[in-house]
Residue frames as qw, qx, qy, qz and C-alpha x, y, z in Angstrom:
[[0.466, 0.165, 0.797, 0.347, 24.95, 117.12, -13.09],
 [0.355, 0.497, -0.131, -0.781, 24.01, 118.79, -16.36],
 [0.458, 0.197, 0.849, 0.175, 21.81, 116.96, -18.81],
 [0.349, 0.283, -0.307, -0.839, 20.44, 117.79, -22.26],
 [0.456, 0.298, 0.828, -0.130, 17.21, 116.13, -23.39],
 [0.245, 0.342, -0.376, -0.825, 15.98, 116.31, -26.87],
 [0.162, 0.303, 0.922, 0.179, 12.94, 114.88, -28.65],
 [0.272, 0.385, 0.228, -0.852, 9.93, 116.37, -30.33],
 [0.219, 0.036, -0.684, -0.695, 7.33, 116.58, -33.00],
 [0.613, -0.362, -0.559, -0.425, 4.82, 114.62, -31.20],
 [0.583, -0.624, 0.240, -0.462, 3.66, 114.00, -27.65],
 [0.994, -0.086, -0.054, 0.028, 4.94, 110.50, -27.92],
 [0.677, 0.305, -0.276, 0.611, 8.51, 111.96, -27.86],
 [0.029, -0.639, 0.192, -0.744, 7.91, 114.94, -25.68],
 [0.718, -0.554, 0.065, -0.416, 6.02, 113.48, -22.70],
 [0.934, -0.067, -0.196, 0.291, 8.68, 110.61, -22.15],
 [0.477, 0.428, -0.242, 0.729, 11.29, 113.32, -22.21],
 [0.316, -0.618, 0.137, -0.707, 9.38, 115.36, -19.60],
 [0.891, -0.417, -0.126, -0.125, 8.93, 112.30, -17.42],
 [0.798, 0.078, -0.222, 0.555, 12.76, 111.69, -17.53],
 [0.201, 0.502, -0.195, 0.818, 13.45, 115.40, -16.74],
 [0.563, -0.601, -0.045, -0.566, 10.90, 115.30, -13.80],
 [0.940, -0.286, -0.167, 0.083, 12.35, 112.14, -12.28],
 [0.634, 0.235, -0.238, 0.697, 16.01, 113.56, -12.59],
 [0.054, -0.622, 0.094, -0.776, 14.83, 116.70, -10.96],
 [0.774, -0.521, -0.017, -0.359, 13.23, 114.81, -8.01],
 [0.962, -0.226, -0.008, 0.152, 16.15, 112.26, -7.53],
 [0.749, 0.179, -0.074, 0.633, 19.41, 113.90, -8.56],
 [0.322, -0.800, -0.234, 0.448, 20.67, 116.65, -6.41],
 [0.102, -0.725, 0.224, 0.643, 21.58, 120.03, -8.12],
 [0.545, 0.268, 0.679, 0.413, 20.69, 118.61, -11.63],
 [0.180, 0.563, -0.131, -0.796, 20.58, 121.24, -14.44],
 [0.552, 0.351, 0.738, 0.167, 18.43, 120.18, -17.42],
 [0.187, 0.505, -0.244, -0.806, 18.31, 121.75, -20.87],
 [0.658, 0.440, 0.602, -0.106, 15.69, 120.72, -23.46],
 [0.002, 0.378, -0.503, -0.777, 16.66, 121.11, -27.14],
 [0.499, 0.506, 0.703, -0.032, 13.75, 121.02, -29.69],
 [0.261, 0.306, 0.431, 0.808, 12.49, 123.02, -32.64],
 [0.065, 0.121, 0.203, -0.969, 10.83, 126.35, -32.47],
 [0.503, 0.030, -0.323, -0.801, 7.78, 125.18, -34.40],
 [0.497, -0.072, -0.857, -0.116, 7.14, 121.99, -32.73],
 [0.595, -0.646, -0.358, -0.317, 4.81, 121.21, -29.90],
 [0.747, -0.250, -0.349, 0.508, 7.79, 121.03, -27.53],
 [0.220, 0.330, -0.016, 0.918, 8.27, 124.82, -27.88],
 [0.447, -0.527, -0.137, -0.710, 5.00, 125.29, -26.08],
 [0.846, -0.393, -0.325, -0.157, 4.92, 122.40, -23.76],
 [0.746, -0.042, -0.364, 0.555, 8.43, 122.27, -22.35],
 [0.122, 0.338, -0.242, 0.901, 8.73, 125.97, -21.15],
 [0.609, -0.493, -0.162, -0.600, 5.35, 125.53, -19.37],
 [0.894, -0.275, -0.340, 0.100, 7.04, 122.81, -17.36],
 [0.339, -0.920, 0.192, 0.029, 9.66, 125.21, -16.25],
 [0.840, -0.106, 0.331, 0.417, 12.44, 123.52, -18.21],
 [0.003, -0.714, 0.335, 0.615, 14.95, 125.81, -19.93],
 [0.756, 0.468, 0.456, 0.026, 14.34, 125.33, -23.70],
 [0.101, -0.565, 0.458, 0.679, 16.72, 125.93, -26.70],
 [0.751, 0.566, 0.248, -0.231, 15.35, 125.80, -30.32],
 [0.272, -0.379, 0.649, 0.601, 17.36, 124.54, -33.23],
 [0.621, 0.417, -0.273, -0.604, 16.48, 123.89, -36.85],
 [0.291, -0.160, 0.940, 0.074, 15.92, 120.38, -38.00],
 [0.678, 0.272, -0.174, -0.660, 13.83, 118.56, -40.64],
 [0.742, -0.041, 0.661, -0.109, 12.55, 115.08, -41.08],
 [0.006, -0.296, 0.742, 0.601, 13.23, 113.09, -44.24],
 [0.799, 0.205, -0.057, -0.563, 10.66, 111.87, -46.69],
 [0.740, -0.162, 0.652, 0.031, 10.86, 107.97, -47.08],
 [0.697, 0.476, 0.412, 0.343, 10.89, 108.35, -51.00],
 [0.419, 0.098, 0.180, 0.885, 12.66, 110.93, -53.17],
 [0.030, -0.915, -0.402, -0.020, 11.51, 114.58, -52.60],
 [0.378, 0.599, -0.086, 0.701, 13.14, 117.87, -53.17],
 [0.490, -0.782, -0.017, -0.385, 12.01, 118.66, -49.66],
 [0.893, -0.332, -0.098, 0.287, 14.67, 116.41, -48.35],
 [0.537, 0.358, -0.142, 0.750, 17.35, 118.87, -49.50],
 [0.215, -0.703, 0.077, -0.673, 15.66, 121.63, -47.41],
 [0.837, -0.531, -0.039, -0.124, 15.41, 119.18, -44.46],
 [0.858, 0.081, -0.136, 0.488, 18.98, 118.13, -44.93],
 [0.298, 0.491, -0.152, 0.804, 20.21, 121.84, -44.85],
 [0.502, -0.691, 0.052, -0.518, 18.04, 122.54, -41.68],
 [0.936, -0.325, -0.094, 0.095, 19.50, 119.47, -40.00],
 [0.694, 0.269, -0.170, 0.646, 22.97, 120.71, -40.81],
 [0.078, -0.620, 0.137, -0.769, 22.20, 124.06, -39.34],
 [0.775, -0.539, -0.028, -0.330, 20.59, 122.28, -36.39],
 [0.902, -0.020, -0.208, 0.377, 23.85, 120.21, -35.94],
 [0.376, 0.466, -0.169, 0.783, 25.89, 123.41, -35.90],
 [0.378, -0.614, 0.092, -0.686, 23.59, 125.03, -33.25],
 [0.916, -0.371, -0.128, -0.082, 23.53, 121.74, -31.20],
 [0.751, 0.208, -0.271, 0.565, 27.33, 121.68, -31.30],
 [0.062, 0.502, -0.230, 0.831, 27.43, 125.22, -29.71],
 [0.669, -0.558, -0.079, -0.484, 24.69, 124.43, -27.25],
 [0.933, -0.222, -0.239, 0.149, 26.52, 121.32, -26.00],
 [0.580, 0.322, -0.273, 0.697, 29.86, 123.16, -25.91],
 [0.148, -0.554, 0.145, -0.807, 28.38, 126.00, -23.90],
 [0.754, -0.443, 0.007, -0.485, 26.20, 123.97, -21.53],
 [0.227, 0.416, -0.862, 0.178, 28.76, 121.09, -21.03],
 [0.861, -0.257, 0.082, -0.432, 26.35, 118.19, -20.10],
 [0.343, -0.408, 0.844, -0.063, 27.46, 115.06, -18.68],
 [0.349, 0.226, 0.896, 0.157, 24.96, 113.10, -20.79],
 [0.378, 0.199, -0.275, -0.861, 22.62, 113.76, -23.73],
 [0.380, 0.215, 0.875, -0.207, 19.33, 111.94, -23.83],
 [0.273, 0.105, -0.471, -0.832, 17.24, 111.51, -26.95],
 [0.489, 0.214, 0.716, -0.449, 13.55, 110.38, -27.07],
 [0.449, 0.375, 0.734, 0.345, 13.08, 110.46, -30.83],
 [0.259, 0.912, 0.250, -0.198, 11.85, 112.74, -33.43],
 [0.697, 0.531, 0.003, 0.482, 14.07, 114.19, -36.18],
 [0.066, -0.923, 0.213, -0.314, 15.21, 117.09, -33.84],
 [0.749, -0.552, 0.363, 0.048, 17.20, 114.57, -31.57],
 [0.914, 0.288, 0.113, 0.263, 19.35, 113.44, -34.37],
 [0.410, 0.721, -0.189, 0.525, 21.57, 116.44, -34.84],
 [0.480, -0.763, 0.246, -0.357, 21.71, 116.80, -31.02],
 [0.931, -0.273, 0.243, 0.020, 22.83, 113.25, -30.44],
 [0.790, 0.443, 0.004, 0.423, 25.32, 113.38, -33.27],
 [0.141, 0.817, -0.235, 0.507, 26.90, 116.61, -31.90],
 [0.636, -0.659, 0.321, -0.240, 27.21, 115.09, -28.45],
 [0.966, -0.048, 0.179, 0.182, 28.89, 111.91, -29.66],
 [0.636, 0.621, -0.055, 0.454, 31.34, 113.97, -31.68],
 [0.079, -0.781, 0.334, -0.522, 32.23, 115.88, -28.63],
 [0.399, 0.202, -0.835, 0.321, 32.77, 112.72, -26.55],
 [0.472, -0.175, 0.388, -0.772, 29.52, 113.24, -24.45],
 [0.156, 0.115, 0.979, -0.066, 27.77, 110.05, -23.50],
 [0.479, -0.023, -0.242, -0.843, 24.40, 109.57, -25.17],
 [0.258, 0.202, 0.897, -0.297, 21.27, 107.63, -24.23],
 [0.354, -0.066, -0.514, -0.779, 18.29, 106.86, -26.53],
 [0.359, 0.137, 0.763, -0.521, 14.96, 106.20, -24.87],
 [0.370, 0.016, -0.627, -0.686, 12.62, 104.27, -27.14],
 [0.473, 0.061, 0.638, -0.605, 9.18, 103.35, -25.83],
 [0.739, 0.363, -0.148, -0.548, 7.83, 101.98, -29.23],
 [0.891, -0.044, 0.451, 0.033, 7.84, 98.44, -30.38],
 [0.730, 0.401, 0.251, 0.494, 9.28, 99.72, -33.60],
 [0.362, -0.560, 0.002, 0.746, 11.82, 102.46, -33.37],
 [0.387, 0.884, 0.125, -0.229, 11.46, 105.55, -35.57],
 [0.745, 0.572, -0.083, 0.333, 13.93, 106.44, -38.21],
 [0.032, 0.821, -0.416, 0.390, 16.09, 108.94, -36.06],
 [0.697, -0.508, 0.474, -0.175, 16.41, 106.16, -33.27],
 [0.958, 0.144, 0.218, 0.120, 17.37, 103.53, -35.71],
 [0.537, 0.709, -0.211, 0.405, 20.04, 105.67, -37.28]]
């Protein structure tokens, strides 16, 4: 079984993803896990130290009010979507799991458009923007 997990930006998204990955590794024979995050996020340091293969994409969070930075973030997310599409096509996962953070949005969308089942894990009482979308 091949699984992609994506989430990042804060430990609140990363550590639940790692818990899922570790549980899958212990209970699912021959599972292959790929973690997709951002190169500049905490996940780029934490995930490889756990021995989980890591792919970085570009992604950007949106400001809740008008900001020109939203255009830059939108462009980064479009690039991240294209990269996610290629990663998914090459890795061929059976499921893609998102734990939140802006990086998981392009990954989950690319999976859905390729007909790959998706799952969102939300541990907060109020979901963040990416998980609500």
